[in-house]
PAVOZA-131639 format. One record per residue: residue in three letters; chain; x, y, z of N, C-alpha, C in turn. Coordinates in Angstrom, 3 decimals. Example, Ala and Ser with C-alpha at 12.3 -4.5 7.8 and 13.67 -1.06 7.14 Angstrom:
REM residues 2
+------+-------+----------+----------+----------+----------+----------+----------+----------+----------+----------+
: rest : kette :   n_east :  n_north :     n_up :  ca_east : ca_north :    ca_up :   c_east :  c_north :     c_up :
+------+-------+----------+----------+----------+----------+----------+----------+----------+----------+----------+
:  ALA :     A :   13.190 :   -5.690 :    7.800 :   12.300 :   -4.500 :    7.800 :   13.200 :   -3.300 :    7.800 :
:  SER :     A :   12.850 :   -2.250 :    7.080 :   13.670 :   -1.060 :    7.140 :   12.900 :    0.030 :    7.870 :
+------+-------+----------+----------+----------+----------+----------+----------+----------+----------+----------+
//
This chain:
REM residues 51
+------+-------+----------+----------+----------+----------+----------+----------+----------+----------+----------+
: rest : kette :   n_east :  n_north :     n_up :  ca_east : ca_north :    ca_up :   c_east :  c_north :     c_up :
+------+-------+----------+----------+----------+----------+----------+----------+----------+----------+----------+
:  MET :     A :   25.536 :   24.050 :   -5.833 :   24.758 :   23.430 :   -6.886 :   24.924 :   21.907 :   -6.875 :
:  SER :     A :   26.061 :   21.434 :   -6.489 :   26.263 :   19.987 :   -6.428 :   25.399 :   19.368 :   -5.331 :
:  GLU :     A :   25.097 :   20.124 :   -4.282 :   24.221 :   19.621 :   -3.232 :   22.803 :   19.432 :   -3.744 :
:  GLU :     A :   22.362 :   20.303 :   -4.640 :   21.021 :   20.170 :   -5.211 :   20.918 :   18.920 :   -6.068 :
:  ASN :     A :   21.948 :   18.620 :   -6.836 :   21.930 :   17.421 :   -7.678 :   21.929 :   16.160 :   -6.824 :
:  ASN :     A :   22.664 :   16.159 :   -5.728 :   22.715 :   14.988 :   -4.861 :   21.385 :   14.766 :   -4.153 :
:  SER :     A :   20.687 :   15.841 :   -3.784 :   19.428 :   15.693 :   -3.066 :   18.312 :   15.196 :   -3.980 :
:  GLU :     A :   18.414 :   15.474 :   -5.270 :   17.369 :   15.031 :   -6.202 :   17.462 :   13.533 :   -6.481 :
:  GLU :     A :   18.649 :   12.965 :   -6.458 :   18.856 :   11.563 :   -6.809 :   18.955 :   10.723 :   -5.547 :
:  LEU :     A :   17.825 :   10.549 :   -4.865 :   17.821 :    9.789 :   -3.621 :   17.624 :    8.304 :   -3.854 :
:  ARG :     A :   16.961 :    7.935 :   -4.953 :   16.708 :    6.518 :   -5.218 :   17.926 :    5.871 :   -5.869 :
:  PRO :     A :   18.117 :    4.581 :   -5.642 :   19.218 :    3.876 :   -6.318 :   19.038 :    3.895 :   -7.827 :
:  SER :     A :   20.117 :    3.735 :   -8.560 :   20.086 :    3.879 :  -10.012 :   19.160 :    2.871 :  -10.688 :
:  LYS :     A :   19.047 :    1.658 :  -10.135 :   18.183 :    0.651 :  -10.759 :   16.709 :    0.927 :  -10.520 :
:  MET :     A :   16.390 :    1.763 :   -9.533 :   14.992 :    2.033 :   -9.194 :   14.499 :    3.350 :   -9.791 :
:  ARG :     A :   15.338 :    4.085 :  -10.481 :   14.927 :    5.396 :  -11.000 :   13.878 :    5.278 :  -12.087 :
:  GLY :     A :   13.900 :    4.207 :  -12.854 :   12.938 :    4.045 :  -13.940 :   11.627 :    3.431 :  -13.503 :
:  VAL :     A :   11.528 :    3.004 :  -12.244 :   10.321 :    2.344 :  -11.754 :    9.308 :    3.400 :  -11.344 :
:  ALA :     A :    8.099 :    3.284 :  -11.857 :    7.040 :    4.227 :  -11.497 :    6.339 :    3.723 :  -10.241 :
:  PHE :     A :    6.431 :    4.469 :   -9.155 :    5.796 :    4.083 :   -7.913 :    4.380 :    4.634 :   -7.858 :
:  PRO :     A :    3.410 :    3.860 :   -7.368 :    2.039 :    4.381 :   -7.256 :    1.941 :    5.423 :   -6.155 :
:  LYS :     A :    0.892 :    6.198 :   -6.210 :    0.674 :    7.211 :   -5.185 :    0.446 :    6.537 :   -3.831 :
:  ALA :     A :    0.793 :    7.231 :   -2.768 :    0.693 :    6.654 :   -1.429 :   -0.758 :    6.398 :   -1.038 :
:  LYS :     A :   -1.675 :    7.255 :   -1.496 :   -3.071 :    7.070 :   -1.093 :   -3.644 :    5.778 :   -1.671 :
:  TYR :     A :   -3.191 :    5.377 :   -2.848 :   -3.666 :    4.117 :   -3.414 :   -3.144 :    2.938 :   -2.610 :
:  GLY :     A :   -1.934 :    3.035 :   -2.084 :   -1.399 :    1.982 :   -1.235 :   -2.175 :    1.844 :    0.066 :
:  VAL :     A :   -2.572 :    2.978 :    0.629 :   -3.357 :    2.954 :    1.866 :   -4.724 :    2.336 :    1.604 :
:  ILE :     A :   -5.359 :    2.729 :    0.507 :   -6.680 :    2.171 :    0.163 :   -6.562 :    0.669 :   -0.079 :
:  LEU :     A :   -5.524 :    0.252 :   -0.786 :   -5.329 :   -1.173 :   -1.056 :   -5.092 :   -1.955 :    0.233 :
:  ALA :     A :   -4.320 :   -1.385 :    1.149 :   -4.064 :   -2.062 :    2.424 :   -5.342 :   -2.219 :    3.236 :
:  VAL :     A :   -6.182 :   -1.184 :    3.265 :   -7.442 :   -1.259 :    4.009 :   -8.360 :   -2.309 :    3.391 :
:  VAL :     A :   -8.430 :   -2.343 :    2.065 :   -9.287 :   -3.319 :    1.382 :   -8.798 :   -4.732 :    1.667 :
:  ILE :     A :   -7.487 :   -4.946 :    1.636 :   -6.943 :   -6.274 :    1.904 :   -7.246 :   -6.699 :    3.340 :
:  ILE :     A :   -7.106 :   -5.783 :    4.296 :   -7.401 :   -6.100 :    5.697 :   -8.870 :   -6.469 :    5.863 :
:  ILE :     A :   -9.770 :   -5.726 :    5.216 :  -11.202 :   -6.012 :    5.324 :  -11.529 :   -7.373 :    4.722 :
:  VAL :     A :  -10.966 :   -7.661 :    3.560 :  -11.255 :   -8.933 :    2.885 :  -10.729 :  -10.107 :    3.705 :
:  VAL :     A :   -9.517 :   -9.976 :    4.242 :   -8.951 :  -11.067 :    5.047 :   -9.780 :  -11.284 :    6.304 :
:  ASN :     A :  -10.217 :  -10.201 :    6.943 :  -11.052 :  -10.353 :    8.143 :  -12.413 :  -10.953 :    7.808 :
:  LEU :     A :  -12.983 :  -10.612 :    6.659 :  -14.254 :  -11.221 :    6.258 :  -14.101 :  -12.717 :    6.038 :
:  ILE :     A :  -12.994 :  -13.110 :    5.439 :  -12.761 :  -14.540 :    5.212 :  -12.510 :  -15.259 :    6.540 :
:  TYR :     A :  -11.722 :  -14.636 :    7.391 :  -11.328 :  -15.281 :    8.648 :  -12.492 :  -15.373 :    9.628 :
:  TYR :     A :  -13.288 :  -14.299 :    9.725 :  -14.388 :  -14.247 :   10.687 :  -15.757 :  -14.386 :   10.019 :
:  LYS :     A :  -15.812 :  -15.105 :    8.914 :  -17.048 :  -15.237 :    8.140 :  -18.174 :  -15.845 :    8.974 :
:  GLU :     A :  -17.884 :  -16.895 :    9.680 :  -18.925 :  -17.571 :   10.463 :  -19.414 :  -16.688 :   11.606 :
:  THR :     A :  -18.526 :  -15.976 :   12.239 :  -18.913 :  -15.097 :   13.345 :  -19.789 :  -13.949 :   12.848 :
:  ILE :     A :  -19.426 :  -13.381 :   11.722 :  -20.190 :  -12.250 :   11.175 :  -21.584 :  -12.721 :   10.748 :
:  PHE :     A :  -21.646 :  -13.866 :   10.078 :  -22.956 :  -14.342 :    9.608 :  -23.834 :  -14.826 :   10.755 :
:  SER :     A :  -23.245 :  -15.189 :   11.882 :  -24.060 :  -15.618 :   13.023 :  -24.854 :  -14.462 :   13.620 :
:  PHE :     A :  -24.393 :  -13.221 :   13.439 :  -25.149 :  -12.062 :   13.937 :  -26.425 :  -11.830 :   13.144 :
:  PHE :     A :  -26.450 :  -12.242 :   11.875 :  -27.594 :  -12.001 :   11.003 :  -28.649 :  -13.090 :   11.107 :
:  LYS :     A :  -28.370 :  -14.169 :   11.808 :  -29.334 :  -15.267 :   11.923 :  -30.256 :  -15.078 :   13.102 :
+------+-------+----------+----------+----------+----------+----------+----------+----------+----------+----------+
//
């Protein structure tokens, strides 16, 4: 039974009260950030295709 209690408390004591977002939201946020940064960085190249 002591092994079960140890396996449940994997996070450090200061991080137990922190609510972590779901992993899928992190993936969506990362993809959106990558797209936005690439749009800003390659803005002139992308708009040159439409001219």
